[in-house]
C-alpha positions as YAML, in Angstrom:
chain: A
units: angstrom
residues:
- id: 1
  name: MET
  ca: [6.84, -13.73, -8.90]
- id: 2
  name: SER
  ca: [5.51, -10.50, -10.38]
- id: 3
  name: LEU
  ca: [2.19, -8.96, -9.48]
- id: 4
  name: ALA
  ca: [0.90, -9.72, -12.96]
- id: 5
  name: ALA
  ca: [1.54, -13.44, -12.32]
- id: 6
  name: ARG
  ca: [-0.66, -13.18, -9.22]
- id: 7
  name: ARG
  ca: [-3.90, -13.17, -11.22]
- id: 8
  name: LEU
  ca: [-3.96, -9.44, -11.79]
- id: 9
  name: THR
  ca: [-5.18, -8.15, -15.12]
- id: 10
  name: GLN
  ca: [-2.86, -5.71, -16.97]
- id: 11
  name: PRO
  ca: [-5.26, -2.80, -16.27]
- id: 12
  name: HIS
  ca: [-4.99, -3.49, -12.54]
- id: 13
  name: VAL
  ca: [-1.22, -3.70, -12.69]
- id: 14
  name: SER
  ca: [-1.21, -0.39, -14.55]
- id: 15
  name: GLU
  ca: [-3.45, 1.15, -11.88]
- id: 16
  name: LEU
  ca: [-1.07, -0.04, -9.14]
- id: 17
  name: LYS
  ca: [2.00, 1.37, -10.97]
- id: 18
  name: ASN
  ca: [0.23, 4.72, -11.30]
- id: 19
  name: TYR
  ca: [-0.91, 4.85, -7.64]
- id: 20
  name: LYS
  ca: [-4.57, 4.61, -8.67]
- id: 21
  name: LEU
  ca: [-5.50, 2.55, -5.60]
- id: 22
  name: THR
  ca: [-9.29, 3.08, -5.15]
- id: 23
  name: ARG
  ca: [-10.00, -0.39, -6.74]
- id: 24
  name: PHE
  ca: [-7.93, -2.20, -4.03]
- id: 25
  name: SER
  ca: [-8.69, -2.61, -0.32]
- id: 26
  name: SER
  ca: [-6.04, -1.89, 2.25]
- id: 27
  name: GLU
  ca: [-5.94, -5.57, 3.07]
- id: 28
  name: ARG
  ca: [-5.35, -6.60, -0.49]
- id: 29
  name: LEU
  ca: [-2.58, -3.94, -0.89]
- id: 30
  name: LEU
  ca: [-0.88, -5.20, 2.23]
- id: 31
  name: ARG
  ca: [-1.13, -8.81, 0.97]
- id: 32
  name: PHE
  ca: [0.58, -7.73, -2.30]
- id: 33
  name: VAL
  ca: [3.41, -6.21, -0.30]
- id: 34
  name: THR
  ca: [3.94, -9.31, 1.86]
- id: 35
  name: GLN
  ca: [3.77, -11.58, -1.21]
- id: 36
  name: LEU
  ca: [6.66, -9.50, -2.50]
- id: 37
  name: ASP
  ca: [8.78, -10.68, 0.49]
- id: 38
  name: ARG
  ca: [8.44, -7.47, 2.46]
- id: 39
  name: ASP
  ca: [7.43, -6.92, 6.09]
- id: 40
  name: VAL
  ca: [4.73, -4.41, 6.92]
- id: 41
  name: GLU
  ca: [4.79, -2.45, 10.14]
- id: 42
  name: ILE
  ca: [1.88, -0.18, 11.16]
- id: 43
  name: VAL
  ca: [2.60, 2.33, 13.92]
- id: 44
  name: ILE
  ca: [-0.16, 4.47, 15.48]
- id: 45
  name: ARG
  ca: [0.94, 7.40, 17.66]
- id: 46
  name: PRO
  ca: [-0.48, 10.70, 18.85]
- id: 47
  name: LYS
  ca: [-0.61, 13.34, 16.13]
- id: 48
  name: ALA
  ca: [2.07, 15.98, 16.08]
- id: 49
  name: LYS
  ca: [1.04, 19.30, 17.60]
- id: 50
  name: SER
  ca: [2.16, 21.03, 14.34]
- id: 51
  name: HIS
  ca: [-0.68, 19.26, 12.45]
- id: 52
  name: ALA
  ca: [-4.34, 20.16, 12.50]
- id: 53
  name: SER
  ca: [-5.35, 16.57, 12.02]
- id: 54
  name: GLY
  ca: [-3.83, 13.10, 11.87]
- id: 55
  name: LEU
  ca: [-1.43, 12.32, 9.11]
- id: 56
  name: VAL
  ca: [-0.93, 9.14, 7.19]
- id: 57
  name: SER
  ca: [2.55, 8.42, 5.66]
- id: 58
  name: VAL
  ca: [4.29, 5.48, 4.16]
- id: 59
  name: LEU
  ca: [8.06, 4.96, 4.60]
- id: 60
  name: VAL
  ca: [9.92, 2.50, 2.43]
- id: 61
  name: ALA
  ca: [13.16, 1.28, 3.86]
...
């Protein structure tokens, strides 16, 4: 089932496709991913010494 079929309006689908994510909570985005038959894994680890601050990254396998 497409995201559009999950009660999202066309403007919201367009925002998702263009990575304009401020409208969506993290919880809602994670729910979208799991509804698309994907697992989500969140790993928290100490920051690398080469970075001044923590880093957020998303890996798609």
